[in-house]
LODO-983035 format. One record per residue (C-alpha): x, y, z; residue in three letters. Coordinates in pm, 1 decimal. Example, Ala and Ser with C-alpha at 12.3 -4.5 7.8 and 13.67 -1.06 7.14 Angstrom:
! residues 2
<<1230.0; -450.0; 780.0>; "ALA">
<<1367.0; -106.0; 714.0>; "SER">
END
This chain:
! residues 337
<<11507.0; 11268.8; 10027.3>; "UNK">
<<11552.1; 10938.3; 10197.1>; "UNK">
<<11244.6; 10853.0; 10362.5>; "UNK">
<<11355.4; 10825.9; 10733.4>; "UNK">
<<11577.2; 11117.7; 10720.4>; "UNK">
<<11265.7; 11325.4; 10560.9>; "UNK">
<<11055.8; 11179.4; 10818.9>; "UNK">
<<11265.9; 11322.6; 11121.0>; "UNK">
<<11312.2; 11654.0; 10941.2>; "UNK">
<<10922.5; 11702.7; 10906.8>; "UNK">
<<10834.7; 11553.5; 11256.6>; "UNK">
<<10890.5; 11886.3; 11413.3>; "UNK">
<<11032.2; 12255.1; 11360.7>; "UNK">
<<11391.4; 12251.8; 11371.6>; "UNK">
<<11672.7; 12485.9; 11267.9>; "UNK">
<<11694.1; 12261.4; 10964.8>; "UNK">
<<11339.0; 12306.5; 10877.1>; "UNK">
<<11362.3; 12701.0; 10951.4>; "UNK">
<<11652.2; 12722.3; 10675.9>; "UNK">
<<11371.7; 12580.8; 10420.1>; "UNK">
<<11132.7; 12816.9; 10494.1>; "UNK">
<<11179.5; 13066.2; 10204.3>; "UNK">
<<11139.2; 12768.8; 9955.3>; "UNK">
<<10821.5; 12668.3; 10152.1>; "UNK">
<<10701.9; 13013.2; 10109.6>; "UNK">
<<10752.1; 13014.9; 9734.4>; "UNK">
<<10582.5; 12683.5; 9728.2>; "UNK">
<<10299.9; 12791.5; 9883.1>; "UNK">
<<10245.7; 13120.6; 9673.1>; "UNK">
<<10286.0; 12903.6; 9348.4>; "UNK">
<<10011.8; 12654.5; 9508.8>; "UNK">
<<9811.3; 12915.5; 9594.7>; "UNK">
<<9825.8; 13101.9; 9252.4>; "UNK">
<<9717.4; 12783.2; 9084.7>; "UNK">
<<9417.4; 12733.3; 9317.7>; "UNK">
<<9325.6; 13095.7; 9236.6>; "UNK">
<<9322.5; 13035.9; 8875.1>; "UNK">
<<9064.3; 12801.8; 8944.7>; "UNK">
<<8879.7; 12985.6; 9184.6>; "UNK">
<<8844.8; 13300.1; 8976.0>; "UNK">
<<8761.9; 13062.5; 8659.3>; "UNK">
<<9051.3; 13182.8; 8459.9>; "UNK">
<<9076.8; 12791.6; 8402.4>; "UNK">
<<8834.0; 12538.1; 8377.5>; "UNK">
<<8859.9; 12169.5; 8559.7>; "UNK">
<<8732.6; 11934.2; 8276.5>; "UNK">
<<8483.5; 11659.6; 8345.1>; "UNK">
<<8492.8; 11292.6; 8247.2>; "UNK">
<<8121.0; 11118.3; 8141.5>; "UNK">
<<8156.7; 10910.6; 8457.2>; "UNK">
<<8141.2; 11018.1; 8833.0>; "UNK">
<<8524.7; 11072.3; 8964.2>; "UNK">
<<8628.5; 11005.0; 9319.5>; "UNK">
<<8969.1; 11111.7; 9395.7>; "UNK">
<<9184.2; 10982.3; 9704.4>; "UNK">
<<9468.0; 11152.4; 9785.6>; "UNK">
<<9637.8; 11349.4; 10075.9>; "UNK">
<<9766.8; 11702.5; 10190.2>; "UNK">
<<10093.7; 11535.9; 10343.0>; "UNK">
<<10326.3; 11338.6; 10159.6>; "UNK">
<<10430.9; 10972.9; 10165.2>; "UNK">
<<10253.6; 10654.3; 10267.5>; "UNK">
<<9903.7; 10744.4; 10435.4>; "UNK">
<<9758.5; 10445.9; 10296.8>; "UNK">
<<9596.6; 10595.9; 9984.6>; "UNK">
<<9669.6; 10334.4; 9755.2>; "UNK">
<<9518.4; 10018.9; 9970.4>; "UNK">
<<9193.4; 10256.7; 10037.7>; "UNK">
<<9192.7; 10301.2; 9647.8>; "UNK">
<<9221.4; 9916.7; 9621.8>; "UNK">
<<8926.1; 9869.2; 9873.5>; "UNK">
<<8692.6; 10142.4; 9760.3>; "UNK">
<<8721.3; 10006.5; 9399.3>; "UNK">
<<8625.4; 9622.3; 9531.8>; "UNK">
<<8351.8; 9751.2; 9708.0>; "UNK">
<<8223.1; 9965.4; 9407.4>; "UNK">
<<8234.8; 9629.0; 9256.3>; "UNK">
<<8053.5; 9457.1; 9513.7>; "UNK">
<<7784.8; 9729.7; 9501.1>; "UNK">
<<7727.1; 9673.6; 9113.5>; "UNK">
<<7933.5; 9918.0; 8933.5>; "UNK">
<<8199.0; 9868.5; 8704.6>; "UNK">
<<8493.2; 10105.2; 8820.9>; "UNK">
<<8795.7; 10230.8; 8642.9>; "UNK">
<<9124.7; 10366.1; 8777.8>; "UNK">
<<9339.6; 10655.0; 8679.5>; "UNK">
<<9706.4; 10729.3; 8818.8>; "UNK">
<<10000.5; 10927.6; 8754.8>; "UNK">
<<10193.0; 10604.0; 8724.3>; "UNK">
<<10480.5; 10753.4; 8930.9>; "UNK">
<<10810.3; 10594.0; 8851.0>; "UNK">
<<10701.7; 10436.1; 8530.4>; "UNK">
<<10789.4; 10539.9; 8176.7>; "UNK">
<<10443.7; 10626.9; 8099.8>; "UNK">
<<10430.2; 10856.0; 8380.5>; "UNK">
<<10388.7; 11158.1; 8137.3>; "UNK">
<<10132.2; 11026.7; 7914.6>; "UNK">
<<9774.8; 10908.3; 7973.7>; "UNK">
<<9755.6; 10602.2; 7804.4>; "UNK">
<<9501.1; 10321.9; 7825.0>; "UNK">
<<9612.1; 10023.3; 8003.8>; "UNK">
<<9759.2; 9740.8; 7795.6>; "UNK">
<<9710.6; 9381.3; 7920.1>; "UNK">
<<10048.7; 9268.8; 7763.6>; "UNK">
<<10242.8; 9464.0; 7982.2>; "UNK">
<<9991.1; 9500.7; 8288.6>; "UNK">
<<10242.8; 9374.7; 8550.8>; "UNK">
<<10550.6; 9577.9; 8446.7>; "UNK">
<<10589.6; 9857.7; 8708.9>; "UNK">
<<10861.7; 10026.7; 8511.1>; "UNK">
<<10603.9; 10114.1; 8271.6>; "UNK">
<<10305.9; 10202.4; 8448.0>; "UNK">
<<10439.8; 10236.3; 8820.3>; "UNK">
<<10435.3; 10016.1; 9111.3>; "UNK">
<<10124.8; 10174.9; 9240.3>; "UNK">
<<9911.5; 10141.1; 8947.7>; "UNK">
<<10058.9; 9791.3; 8883.4>; "UNK">
<<9944.7; 9672.7; 9250.3>; "UNK">
<<9591.1; 9810.0; 9204.5>; "UNK">
<<9543.2; 9632.4; 8901.2>; "UNK">
<<9662.5; 9341.0; 9026.3>; "UNK">
<<9434.6; 9324.9; 9322.4>; "UNK">
<<9102.9; 9478.9; 9138.4>; "UNK">
<<9158.0; 9347.4; 8803.3>; "UNK">
<<8990.2; 9669.2; 8674.5>; "UNK">
<<9110.0; 9879.1; 8346.8>; "UNK">
<<9364.0; 10119.6; 8464.1>; "UNK">
<<9513.9; 10415.3; 8277.7>; "UNK">
<<9839.6; 10646.2; 8381.7>; "UNK">
<<9896.9; 11016.5; 8286.5>; "UNK">
<<10003.5; 11321.2; 8429.9>; "UNK">
<<9702.9; 11471.3; 8316.6>; "UNK">
<<9430.7; 11276.4; 8467.5>; "UNK">
<<9165.7; 11385.3; 8286.8>; "UNK">
<<9362.7; 11265.7; 7925.7>; "UNK">
<<9418.6; 10947.2; 8100.5>; "UNK">
<<9044.8; 10921.4; 8208.5>; "UNK">
<<8944.2; 11008.5; 7862.8>; "UNK">
<<9137.2; 10736.3; 7711.0>; "UNK">
<<9043.5; 10479.4; 7970.1>; "UNK">
<<8648.1; 10539.3; 7901.5>; "UNK">
<<8720.7; 10534.9; 7525.0>; "UNK">
<<8878.5; 10198.9; 7566.8>; "UNK">
<<8647.3; 10065.0; 7830.2>; "UNK">
<<8295.4; 10223.4; 7771.0>; "UNK">
<<8144.3; 9971.4; 8016.9>; "UNK">
<<8316.7; 10221.2; 8300.5>; "UNK">
<<8034.7; 10388.2; 8522.5>; "UNK">
<<8263.1; 10538.7; 8787.6>; "UNK">
<<8639.6; 10664.5; 8792.2>; "UNK">
<<8856.1; 10649.7; 9087.0>; "UNK">
<<9177.8; 10878.0; 9097.2>; "UNK">
<<9471.6; 10725.5; 9281.4>; "UNK">
<<9615.6; 11064.6; 9441.6>; "UNK">
<<9515.2; 11381.4; 9255.8>; "UNK">
<<9404.2; 11601.2; 9518.2>; "UNK">
<<9595.1; 11866.1; 9403.9>; "UNK">
<<9533.2; 11795.1; 9049.6>; "UNK">
<<9275.5; 12086.1; 8970.5>; "UNK">
<<9247.3; 12048.0; 8588.9>; "UNK">
<<9019.1; 11725.2; 8677.5>; "UNK">
<<8674.8; 11782.2; 8812.6>; "UNK">
<<8574.8; 11553.1; 9102.9>; "UNK">
<<8254.5; 11425.7; 9246.3>; "UNK">
<<8369.8; 11319.0; 9569.2>; "UNK">
<<8708.5; 11396.7; 9756.3>; "UNK">
<<8881.4; 11161.7; 10015.8>; "UNK">
<<9185.2; 11287.7; 10224.9>; "UNK">
<<9403.6; 11052.4; 10397.6>; "UNK">
<<9593.3; 11107.8; 10699.2>; "UNK">
<<9799.5; 10883.3; 10894.6>; "UNK">
<<9905.2; 10864.6; 11258.8>; "UNK">
<<10209.0; 11123.2; 11159.9>; "UNK">
<<9940.4; 11363.5; 11124.7>; "UNK">
<<10063.9; 11674.5; 10962.6>; "UNK">
<<10405.8; 11660.3; 11082.0>; "UNK">
<<10535.2; 12010.2; 11165.6>; "UNK">
<<10250.2; 12165.1; 10960.6>; "UNK">
<<10480.0; 12318.6; 10727.5>; "UNK">
<<10467.5; 12353.1; 10361.0>; "UNK">
<<10752.3; 12138.3; 10122.4>; "UNK">
<<11014.1; 12152.3; 10115.8>; "UNK">
<<11010.5; 12254.0; 10520.1>; "UNK">
<<10751.2; 12007.1; 10609.6>; "UNK">
<<10569.0; 11715.4; 10438.7>; "UNK">
<<10248.8; 11949.8; 10330.6>; "UNK">
<<10138.1; 11980.1; 9999.4>; "UNK">
<<9856.3; 12227.4; 10093.5>; "UNK">
<<9745.7; 12375.7; 10402.3>; "UNK">
<<9576.0; 12178.1; 10661.4>; "UNK">
<<9241.9; 12411.1; 10583.0>; "UNK">
<<9247.7; 12217.3; 10243.3>; "UNK">
<<9092.6; 11898.4; 10432.4>; "UNK">
<<8777.7; 12084.7; 10500.2>; "UNK">
<<8661.4; 12109.8; 10135.2>; "UNK">
<<8687.3; 11725.0; 10085.6>; "UNK">
<<8375.6; 11519.7; 10112.0>; "UNK">
<<8552.3; 11292.5; 10406.3>; "UNK">
<<8872.6; 11267.5; 10579.4>; "UNK">
<<9021.3; 10911.1; 10648.8>; "UNK">
<<9233.5; 10849.4; 10940.8>; "UNK">
<<9454.5; 10553.8; 10876.5>; "UNK">
<<9478.5; 10370.7; 11253.2>; "UNK">
<<9228.9; 10332.0; 11514.6>; "UNK">
<<9455.7; 10558.7; 11747.4>; "UNK">
<<9482.9; 10834.3; 11469.1>; "UNK">
<<9329.1; 11151.6; 11542.6>; "UNK">
<<9205.9; 11454.7; 11344.0>; "UNK">
<<9511.0; 11698.1; 11352.8>; "UNK">
<<9491.2; 12027.0; 11510.3>; "UNK">
<<9364.6; 12303.6; 11282.2>; "UNK">
<<9218.2; 12051.7; 11082.5>; "UNK">
<<8798.9; 12065.7; 10987.8>; "UNK">
<<8638.4; 11823.8; 10821.1>; "UNK">
<<8265.5; 11741.6; 10693.4>; "UNK">
<<8282.0; 11381.9; 10788.8>; "UNK">
<<8553.0; 11185.7; 10943.6>; "UNK">
<<8621.2; 10826.2; 10918.6>; "UNK">
<<8874.7; 10556.8; 11056.0>; "UNK">
<<9026.0; 10284.1; 10827.2>; "UNK">
<<9307.1; 10022.3; 10937.4>; "UNK">
<<9559.6; 9808.7; 10739.8>; "UNK">
<<9510.4; 9429.9; 10769.8>; "UNK">
<<9801.0; 9209.2; 10703.2>; "UNK">
<<9690.4; 8883.6; 10537.5>; "UNK">
<<9881.2; 8560.0; 10487.2>; "UNK">
<<10257.5; 8618.0; 10343.0>; "UNK">
<<10305.6; 8470.6; 10009.8>; "UNK">
<<10624.9; 8350.2; 9833.6>; "UNK">
<<10748.5; 8563.0; 9537.4>; "UNK">
<<10866.4; 8261.9; 9355.1>; "UNK">
<<10550.6; 8084.4; 9412.3>; "UNK">
<<10217.5; 8271.3; 9511.2>; "UNK">
<<10034.6; 7932.5; 9593.3>; "UNK">
<<10310.1; 7908.4; 9902.4>; "UNK">
<<10152.4; 8098.3; 10177.8>; "UNK">
<<10239.0; 8125.7; 10572.1>; "UNK">
<<10078.4; 8304.2; 10856.7>; "UNK">
<<10296.1; 8603.5; 10962.7>; "UNK">
<<10321.8; 8427.8; 11340.0>; "UNK">
<<10498.6; 8131.2; 11160.6>; "UNK">
<<10806.4; 8382.5; 11079.4>; "UNK">
<<10986.4; 8346.8; 11423.4>; "UNK">
<<11321.2; 8118.1; 11316.4>; "UNK">
<<11638.9; 8198.7; 11162.4>; "UNK">
<<11730.7; 8522.0; 11054.1>; "UNK">
<<11482.6; 8765.6; 10915.5>; "UNK">
<<11530.9; 9104.4; 10736.0>; "UNK">
<<11205.2; 9339.7; 10654.8>; "UNK">
<<11266.9; 9574.2; 10329.9>; "UNK">
<<11055.0; 9824.3; 10263.0>; "UNK">
<<11065.0; 10091.7; 9969.4>; "UNK">
<<10737.9; 10274.6; 10060.9>; "UNK">
<<10640.9; 10639.0; 10183.8>; "UNK">
<<10634.6; 10513.8; 10539.5>; "UNK">
<<10834.8; 10206.7; 10593.1>; "UNK">
<<10802.1; 10193.3; 10980.9>; "UNK">
<<10419.8; 10104.2; 10939.9>; "UNK">
<<10565.6; 9799.6; 10757.1>; "UNK">
<<10778.3; 9723.8; 11052.8>; "UNK">
<<10543.4; 9771.4; 11323.4>; "UNK">
<<10305.1; 9540.8; 11125.0>; "UNK">
<<10570.8; 9250.4; 11170.5>; "UNK">
<<10658.3; 9360.5; 11515.5>; "UNK">
<<10267.1; 9306.4; 11628.2>; "UNK">
<<10303.5; 8984.5; 11478.4>; "UNK">
<<10588.1; 8903.0; 11694.6>; "UNK">
<<10853.9; 8909.0; 11427.0>; "UNK">
<<11199.1; 9014.4; 11543.7>; "UNK">
<<11388.7; 9122.7; 11231.3>; "UNK">
<<11668.7; 9351.6; 11077.7>; "UNK">
<<11493.9; 9669.9; 10930.4>; "UNK">
<<11557.6; 9812.7; 10605.7>; "UNK">
<<11411.1; 10117.1; 10522.6>; "UNK">
<<11444.8; 10246.6; 10131.0>; "UNK">
<<11297.9; 10569.7; 9958.3>; "UNK">
<<10956.9; 10535.9; 9808.2>; "UNK">
<<10932.5; 10373.0; 9470.8>; "UNK">
<<11290.2; 10216.0; 9528.8>; "UNK">
<<11398.5; 10012.2; 9226.1>; "UNK">
<<11511.9; 9655.5; 9334.9>; "UNK">
<<11745.4; 9431.1; 9120.1>; "UNK">
<<11878.5; 9098.7; 9189.6>; "UNK">
<<12201.5; 9238.9; 9325.0>; "UNK">
<<12045.1; 9416.5; 9628.7>; "UNK">
<<11896.0; 9097.3; 9747.4>; "UNK">
<<12198.5; 8895.8; 9688.7>; "UNK">
<<12343.5; 9161.3; 9945.5>; "UNK">
<<12114.5; 9062.7; 10221.4>; "UNK">
<<12282.0; 8734.3; 10426.2>; "UNK">
<<11920.9; 8691.2; 10641.5>; "UNK">
<<11764.2; 8344.9; 10574.1>; "UNK">
<<11435.5; 8501.1; 10524.5>; "UNK">
<<11342.0; 8842.5; 10343.0>; "UNK">
<<11011.1; 8998.9; 10395.7>; "UNK">
<<10876.1; 9272.8; 10169.5>; "UNK">
<<10573.6; 9482.7; 10093.5>; "UNK">
<<10299.2; 9400.7; 9816.9>; "UNK">
<<10400.9; 9730.1; 9661.1>; "UNK">
<<10755.1; 9612.9; 9629.6>; "UNK">
<<10698.6; 9288.8; 9505.7>; "UNK">
<<10546.2; 9409.6; 9190.6>; "UNK">
<<10896.2; 9543.9; 9095.8>; "UNK">
<<11034.8; 9213.8; 9176.7>; "UNK">
<<10825.3; 8962.6; 8992.0>; "UNK">
<<11107.0; 8828.9; 8768.8>; "UNK">
<<11352.4; 8773.0; 9080.7>; "UNK">
<<11379.7; 8403.3; 9179.0>; "UNK">
<<11513.0; 8419.8; 9532.8>; "UNK">
<<11337.9; 8166.3; 9736.0>; "UNK">
<<11397.4; 8387.7; 10052.7>; "UNK">
<<11146.2; 8661.7; 9950.2>; "UNK">
<<10821.1; 8624.8; 10102.9>; "UNK">
<<10550.4; 8910.3; 10030.6>; "UNK">
<<10329.3; 9068.6; 10317.0>; "UNK">
<<9998.7; 9201.1; 10188.1>; "UNK">
<<9759.9; 9425.7; 10364.2>; "UNK">
<<9396.0; 9518.0; 10311.5>; "UNK">
<<9220.8; 9827.5; 10400.9>; "UNK">
<<8934.3; 9794.1; 10614.8>; "UNK">
<<8714.5; 10135.5; 10685.0>; "UNK">
<<8431.3; 10236.3; 10842.2>; "UNK">
<<8069.1; 10141.5; 10666.3>; "UNK">
<<7971.9; 10516.3; 10668.3>; "UNK">
<<8222.5; 10588.5; 10413.8>; "UNK">
<<8084.5; 10314.0; 10178.5>; "UNK">
<<7725.6; 10486.8; 10242.8>; "UNK">
<<7827.1; 10818.2; 10176.7>; "UNK">
<<8031.7; 10731.2; 9883.8>; "UNK">
<<7756.9; 10540.1; 9718.8>; "UNK">
<<7474.3; 10797.3; 9805.6>; "UNK">
<<7686.5; 11053.0; 9591.2>; "UNK">
<<7725.6; 10834.1; 9284.1>; "UNK">
<<7405.2; 10676.2; 9280.9>; "UNK">
<<7272.7; 11067.5; 9297.8>; "UNK">
<<7477.6; 11124.8; 8986.0>; "UNK">
<<7321.7; 10866.9; 8806.0>; "UNK">
END
């Protein structure tokens, strides 16, 4: 489902979402049955030999999870740890395997998925991908025995992997109409957040949604940096300088409107092109854009590294979060040691 259409459908309860309720009830029953198998110990989650942090969400699409993973990894490095990252590798050919990261192919999003490539490029830590996160984690630890903490990008609903610390990310959209997929944006019921160690609200104005309880609540914000030119990363510009000529903002992420709002806050007037999350770009796509300047997200940029269009500029963002989250997280990890 195209990003903006899904957002409109899931924003409130309408007759269209009512029509999808039978499927939502089935989805909820299957999810509950799966959780119950672990609660009754009919299936056992498997533990990695390193403390495991899971960063995920209960609502689909674009909450700011991946920037938060990057920020957490960098904080762990600053604290003296040697983290590694595991991910599903959505959109990549290896999404159905758990394989150690290979340096030769580290920048190929078609193999490892755009989010994992972005994490690797920003943090330079070892990464592995696979639907079975435990398998990916085991192979990553075997390839990199120096790793002493694992961060799992997504995987909140992947109960086969035991976790020592859970973070649920919620953005300004809250939980939409409060319904399960496909009638709403929820992967699980709101009460799932109460079992996480922390809920992180993306945006200073974001409030804890009604019906959500949390052990600890923190805020984060996504701060844009200087844009860099795709064909030459050494060329950078402040966002405020993009105010002449025609500009198109292009975003193939879970919540394109956040990217557009970031540019608007910088005073940039532009055409807005919202694409589906994990959209696959090719040079023909950009040839079809007539604007003098094309602004894209850093997540989209990892899929465009071989393109030589001088009009493309990349706008990076960095997650800044409450220091209390770091304190809580480090206390938990050090206790594990």
